[in-house]
C-alpha positions in Angstrom: -34.3 19.4 5.7 -33.9 17.6 9.2 -30.0 17.0 8.5 -26.8 19.0 8.7 -26.2 21.5 6.0 -23.6 20.6 3.4 -20.2 22.1 3.1 -19.3 22.7 -0.3 -15.9 23.2 -1.9 -15.4 25.1 -5.4 -12.3 24.3 -7.7 -12.0 27.6 -9.8 -12.4 31.4 -8.8 -13.6 32.3 -12.3 -17.0 33.6 -13.1 -18.8 30.6 -12.6 -17.3 29.4 -9.4 -17.4 32.7 -7.7 -21.2 32.9 -8.7 -22.0 29.7 -7.3 -20.2 30.2 -4.1 -22.4 33.7 -3.6 -25.7 31.5 -4.4 -24.6 28.9 -1.9 -23.7 31.4 0.8 -27.1 33.3 0.1 -29.0 30.0 1.0 -26.9 29.7 4.1 -24.4 27.0 3.0 -20.4 26.9 4.2 -18.4 27.3 0.9 -15.0 27.9 0.1 -13.5 28.4 -3.3 -9.8 27.2 -4.0 -8.4 29.3 -7.0 -4.8 28.2 -8.4 -4.1 31.7 -9.2 -2.5 34.3 -6.8 -5.4 36.9 -7.7 -9.3 36.4 -8.7 -9.1 39.1 -11.7 -8.0 37.6 -14.8 -6.2 39.0 -17.6 -9.2 40.3 -19.2 -11.2 41.1 -22.2 -14.9 42.2 -22.7 -17.6 39.7 -22.4 -21.3 40.1 -23.4 -24.0 39.6 -20.7 -27.1 38.9 -22.4 -30.6 39.0 -20.3 -30.0 35.7 -19.2 -27.0 36.3 -17.8 -28.0 39.8 -16.4 -31.2 38.0 -14.3 -28.6 35.8 -12.5 -26.3 38.9 -11.7 -29.5 40.4 -10.3 -30.3 37.3 -8.4 -26.9 37.3 -6.6 -27.0 41.0 -5.7 -24.1 41.8 -8.2 -25.9 43.7 -11.1 -25.7 46.8 -9.3 -22.0 46.8 -8.7 -21.2 46.6 -12.3 -23.4 49.5 -13.4 -20.5 51.9 -13.5 -18.3 49.9 -15.6 -21.0 48.1 -18.0 -21.9 49.4 -21.0 -25.3 48.9 -22.7 -24.9 49.3 -26.4 -27.8 50.7 -28.4 -28.0 48.2 -31.0 -26.0 45.4 -33.0 -24.9 45.9 -36.4 -23.9 43.4 -38.9 -21.8 44.9 -41.3 -20.1 43.9 -44.7 -16.2 43.0 -44.4 -15.2 45.5 -47.0 -17.9 48.0 -47.9 -19.1 48.7 -44.4 -22.6 48.3 -45.6 -24.8 47.5 -42.6 -26.5 44.5 -43.7 -28.9 44.0 -40.6 -29.1 45.8 -37.6 -31.2 45.0 -34.2 -31.6 47.3 -31.2 -30.3 46.2 -27.9 -31.9 48.5 -25.7 -35.8 49.5 -25.4 -37.3 46.7 -27.3 -34.5 44.1 -26.2 -35.2 44.8 -22.5 -38.7 45.1 -22.7 -38.9 41.7 -24.5 -36.5 39.8 -22.2 -37.2 41.9 -18.9 -33.3 42.6 -18.5 -30.6 44.6 -20.3 -27.8 43.6 -22.6 -24.4 44.5 -21.3 -21.0 44.7 -22.7 -18.6 44.7 -19.5 -14.8 43.5 -18.7 -14.4 40.0 -17.4 -12.4 41.3 -14.7 -14.8 43.6 -13.6 -17.4 40.9 -13.2 -14.9 38.8 -11.1 -14.1 41.6 -9.1 -17.7 42.4 -8.7 -18.4 38.8 -7.8 -15.6 38.9 -5.4 -16.7 41.8 -3.9 -20.2 40.4 -3.1 -18.9 37.0 -1.8 -16.2 38.3 0.5 -12.6 37.3 -0.3 -12.5 35.5 2.9 -14.1 32.6 1.3 -11.7 32.4 -1.2 -8.4 30.4 -1.1 -5.7 31.8 -3.5 -2.5 29.9 -4.8 -4.7 26.4 -4.5 -3.7 24.6 -7.3 -5.8 21.1 -7.5 -4.0 18.1 -8.5 -6.8 15.5 -8.0 -10.4 14.9 -6.6 -11.1 11.6 -5.1 -14.8 10.5 -3.9 -15.1 9.5 -0.3 -17.7 7.7 1.8 -18.6 11.5 3.1 -18.3 13.2 -0.4 -14.9 13.9 -2.1 -11.7 15.3 -1.0 -9.6 17.6 -3.2 -5.7 17.7 -2.8 -3.6 20.1 -3.8 -0.1 20.8 -5.3 1.0 22.0 -1.6 0.0 18.9 0.0 -3.1 20.2 1.5 -6.5 18.8 1.3 -9.9 19.6 1.8 -12.9 17.2 2.3 -16.4 18.5 1.4 -20.0 17.1 1.3 -19.9 18.3 -2.5 -17.3 19.4 -4.6 -17.8 21.9 -7.8 -15.3 21.7 -10.5 -15.5 25.2 -12.1 -11.6 24.9 -13.2 -12.2 25.6 -16.9 -11.7 23.8 -20.4 -8.9 21.7 -19.0 -10.4 20.8 -15.8 -8.5 18.7 -13.4 -11.8 17.8 -11.6 -13.1 16.4 -14.9 -10.0 14.5 -15.6 -9.9 13.2 -11.9 -13.9 11.9 -12.5 -13.6 10.8 -16.3 -10.2 10.4 -17.2 -8.3 12.1 -20.3 -10.2 13.7 -22.9 -8.7 16.3 -25.6 -10.0 19.4 -26.4 -11.7 19.8 -30.0 -9.4 22.6 -31.9 -11.3 24.6 -34.0 -8.6 25.3 -36.6 -9.0 28.9 -35.8 -7.2 31.6 -33.6 -8.8 34.3 -31.8 -7.0 37.8 -31.2 -8.1 40.0 -28.5 -7.3 43.2 -27.3 -8.7 46.1 -25.0 -7.9 49.8 -26.5 -8.5 52.9 -25.0 -11.0 54.8 -26.7 -8.4 58.0 -26.7 -6.4 56.1 -29.2 -9.4 55.6 -31.5 -10.5 59.2 -31.7 -9.8 58.9 -35.7 -12.5 56.3 -35.9 -15.7 58.5 -35.8 -18.2 55.8 -35.7 -17.1 54.6 -32.3 -19.0 57.9 -30.6 -21.9 55.6 -30.8 -22.0 52.7 -28.2 -22.5 49.8 -30.7 -22.0 46.0 -30.8 -20.2 45.8 -34.0 -20.2 42.6 -36.2 -18.0 42.5 -39.4 -18.6 39.3 -41.5 -16.1 38.5 -44.0 -14.6 35.3 -46.1 -12.9 33.0 -44.0 -12.8 35.2 -40.8 -14.9 37.7 -38.9 -14.1 40.8 -36.5 -16.5 41.9 -33.3 -16.0 44.9 -31.4 -18.1 46.4 -28.4 -17.3 49.4 -25.9 -16.6 48.3 -22.1 -15.5 50.2 -19.0 -18.0 52.7 -18.9 -17.4 53.3 -22.6 -13.4 54.2 -21.9 -12.3 51.2 -24.0 -13.1 49.4 -26.9 -12.7 45.5 -26.8 -12.5 43.4 -30.1 -12.5 39.8 -31.0 -10.9 38.9 -34.3 -11.1 35.3 -35.7 -9.1 33.7 -38.2 -8.3 30.7 -39.7 -5.1 29.2 -38.2 -4.4 25.5 -38.2 -0.8 25.8 -36.9 -1.4 28.0 -33.8 -2.6 25.6 -31.1 -1.8 27.4 -28.0 -4.8 28.2 -25.5 -3.7 30.8 -23.3 -4.8 34.0 -22.3 -1.2 35.3 -21.8 0.2 34.5 -25.2 0.4 37.3 -27.4 0.2 38.0 -31.1 1.8 40.6 -33.5 -0.3 43.4 -34.6 1.8 43.2 -38.4 0.0 39.9 -38.7 -3.3 40.8 -37.5 -3.5 43.4 -40.3 -2.1 41.0 -42.6 -4.8 38.8 -41.9 -7.7 41.6 -42.8 -5.9 43.2 -45.6 -8.6 44.6 -47.8 -11.1 44.9 -44.8 -12.9 48.4 -44.2 -10.9 51.0 -42.5 -13.0 51.1 -39.5 -11.8 47.3 -39.0 -7.9 47.7 -40.0 -7.6 51.3 -38.2 -8.8 49.5 -34.9 -6.1 46.8 -35.3 -3.6 49.2 -35.9 -4.1 51.1 -32.8 -3.6 47.5 -30.8 0.1 47.4 -29.6 0.0 43.5 -28.5 -3.1 41.7 -28.9 -3.6 38.5 -27.1 -3.7 35.5 -29.1 -5.3 32.1 -28.3 -6.3 28.8 -30.5 -10.1 28.5 -30.1 -11.1 25.0 -28.5 -14.4 23.5 -27.3 -15.1 19.9 -26.2 -17.7 17.4 -27.1 -20.7 17.4 -25.0 -20.4 15.1 -21.7 -22.4 12.2 -21.3 -22.5 13.2 -17.7 -21.2 15.8 -15.5 -21.5 14.4 -12.0 -19.8 11.4 -10.1 -21.5 11.0 -6.6 -20.8 14.2 -4.8 -18.7 15.7 -7.3 -19.9 17.9 -10.4 -18.7 20.1 -13.3 -19.8 23.9 -13.8 -19.0 26.3 -17.1 -16.3 25.4 -19.3 -15.3 22.3 -17.2 -18.8 20.9 -18.1 -19.5 22.3 -21.7 -16.7 24.5 -23.0 -18.1 26.2 -26.1 -16.4 28.4 -29.0 -17.2 32.2 -28.4 -19.6 32.7 -31.3 -22.9 32.5 -29.4 -21.2 34.8 -26.6 -22.5 32.5 -24.1 -19.7 31.1 -22.2 -19.9 33.2 -19.2 -23.8 33.5 -19.4 -24.1 29.6 -19.3 -21.3 29.3 -16.5 -23.8 32.2 -14.5 -26.9 30.0 -15.3 -25.1 27.0 -14.1 -24.1 28.7 -10.9 -27.5 29.8 -9.7 -29.4 26.7 -10.6 -26.8 24.7 -8.7 -27.1 26.7 -5.6 -30.7 26.7 -5.6 -30.5 23.0 -5.7 -28.0 22.3 -3.2 -29.6 25.0 -1.1 -32.8 22.5 -0.7 -31.0 19.9 0.7 -29.2 18.4 3.7 -25.5 16.8 3.1 -27.1 13.4 2.9 -29.2 15.1 -0.4 -26.1 16.5 -2.2 -25.5 13.8 -4.4 -29.5 13.8 -5.6 -29.2 17.5 -5.9 -26.0 17.2 -8.4 -27.9 14.9 -10.3 -30.7 17.2 -10.5 -28.7 20.0 -11.7 -27.3 18.2 -14.4 -30.6 17.0 -15.6 -31.7 20.5 -15.7 -28.6 22.1 -17.5 -27.2 19.8 -19.7 -29.9 19.7 -22.6 -29.6 23.5 -23.1 -26.0 23.8 -23.0 -25.7 20.8 -25.3 -27.4 22.9 -27.9 -25.5 26.1 -27.3 -22.3 24.2 -27.9 -23.4 22.8 -31.1 -24.8 26.5 -32.0 -21.4 28.1 -31.2 -19.8 25.7 -33.6 -22.3 26.4 -36.6 -22.0 30.0 -36.1 -18.4 30.2 -37.0 -19.1 29.1 -40.4 -22.2 31.3 -40.9 -20.0 34.5 -39.8 -17.2 33.6 -42.3 -19.1 33.1 -45.6 -17.7 34.4 -48.9 -19.7 37.1 -50.7 -22.2 35.2 -52.8 -25.7 33.3 -52.6 -24.7 31.6 -49.1 -23.8 35.0 -47.5 -27.0 36.6 -49.1 -29.1 33.8 -47.5 -27.6 34.2 -44.4 -28.4 37.9 -44.3 -32.0 37.2 -44.8 -32.0 34.8 -41.8 -29.9 37.5 -39.8 -33.0 39.9 -39.8 -35.2 37.5 -37.6 -32.2 36.8 -35.3 -34.3 38.5 -32.1 -37.0 35.5 -32.7 -34.3 32.7 -33.5 -32.1 33.8 -30.2 -35.4 34.3 -27.8 -34.8 30.8 -26.6 -31.3 32.1 -25.2 -31.9 35.4 -24.0 -35.4 34.9 -22.8 -34.3 31.8 -20.5 -35.1 32.5 -16.9 -32.8 29.9 -15.0 -34.1 30.9 -11.5 -37.5 31.3 -12.5 -37.9 27.9 -14.1 -36.9 26.3 -10.8 -39.9 27.6 -9.2 -37.8 28.7 -5.9 -37.9 32.2 -4.3 -34.5 33.8 -3.6 -33.0 33.4 -0.2 -31.7 36.3 2.1 -28.0 36.8 2.2 -26.6 35.4 5.5 -25.6 37.9 8.2 
């Protein structure tokens, strides 16, 4: 690299945007994150961090910051919706970490964002910066904001979610794809769930039933339980972290289910409720010196538990490729990033759609065949959890800047 190092601007201060900024800083690149909210830590729910995501957090120096709040479930149990019978169980400690060279964690989304922000440094994030447009320039691209300010950069990363303004600026309007389902989420203090004795174990619970499914796991060092309840709902099309549902309607949707599920739902005061959307795979993520990352590039349904993990993979790959070029090489680095990442995320988008139906089969021959397939799940998902986004680039980590 003989020329000037690139200056990079990131739109969006979620997990992917912050992770990309850390990776860029660690490679000596000046970066600024523009986040529309007044604070970085969003309303939360839990997320699963597989070995593939954990490797990225470790690469970025963030995994250590999460050790007090992350939980390592002992196993994943797939259970029958009504009887509670364990149909299939897979260990998530020991054999999992030995196979994939990193642990499986469950953790609050807000805790991950706070850890990323702590590693990056708040001085590299501009809050209350709502992007209205991105325009390509001779030098790179300029971001315009609602308050009339601008930021011109050699490269711009759109990490601004499924309704990305950056993507709209590059490729025009495109509707998200509604799944016809709603997701209810909540974090419940474990002290309110003492009457559910099974929760003494730290387990990833997956309850599969006709037309709906329920997933629960501990977070916050085991002091809280996160759940996701997915139900058919053609009429609810609001996608928002702040929209709330009613406990009564949620209990009605799971009438007849095992007491484990209904007692957890009954302990939830005001569950979050949002319509589940994804997008068709993009033909391209980049235009000149502007590219997309995470949900802005490849929004997927939550049924593989890979949304945050794939944003982390995007971030570290993009940071490594941009870190190897000068300002004149930024566009080529963005094209290389897309070539590396797009095939994998397309497969995960498709798989996440397919899993919704797999989890919600009625009792009968199809469900029995699914249960047989679940027995080989560690082998079937090895291509996801065993993926080493950094190692495949063949590039060593760079030291953090002084």
